[in-house]
N, C-alpha and C positions, 0 to 999 in steps of 0.2 A: 636411906630415909624417901619416900616419895610422896610428897605430897598430891593431893588430887587439886589439878588449876578449875574444875568443872564445879561445879556443887553438885549436880545433878550426878555426879559418878560419887559410886560407896568405893573405898579402899576394901570396907568389908566384905564387898560384891568381890571383889578381887580376890579377895584370898579363898573366896569360897570356891570361885572356879578354877583357883589355881591346883586348890587343894584336890580338886573333886572331878575335876574331866584331864588336868596332864602331870595330877602325884607328883604336883609340886609346891614344896611347903614355905610360906614367908611370915613373917611374924605380925601379923595381926595388932591393935593399939586396941582398947577399949576405951569406955569413957567420954567423953566429948570429944576426943581423938579418933573412936571408933570411923567415922565412914570418913576420916579427912585425908589419916595417913596410914604409911603402907610401909614398914620396916623391912627390910631384906638385907640379912648377914649370910651368916652359913656357920655349919658342927661340922667341925672334921675339915679332911682335905675333900675338896673342889677340884677339879679338873674344867680345863679352858671350853671342853665338853661341854659341861654343866650350865653354865655361864649360857652358854650360846643358845642352851637350851630353853631357858630363863627369858632372852632377850627375846627367841624365836614367840614363845607364848604373850608375852607379853607387843608384841606386833602384832601377832594371832585378836589378842582381847582388845588393843585397836581398832584393826579391821572389825571387827563384830560388832565395836561401839561400847562394847564395855568398860575398856581402861581411855 
């Protein structure tokens, strides 16, 4: 799980950007944790390259001020 340290950043927004712009699907939370916690899991066999792609996307989101 990834918990947002900055209350001005939204975990749900990160979910949306990863899905819409990077075609990467992570697990959004609902309720009171919607904007605070993002769960990263896997379904099926993922490769090291898949994780590298996720980390590169998260780095990009950080550079863009989204993360």
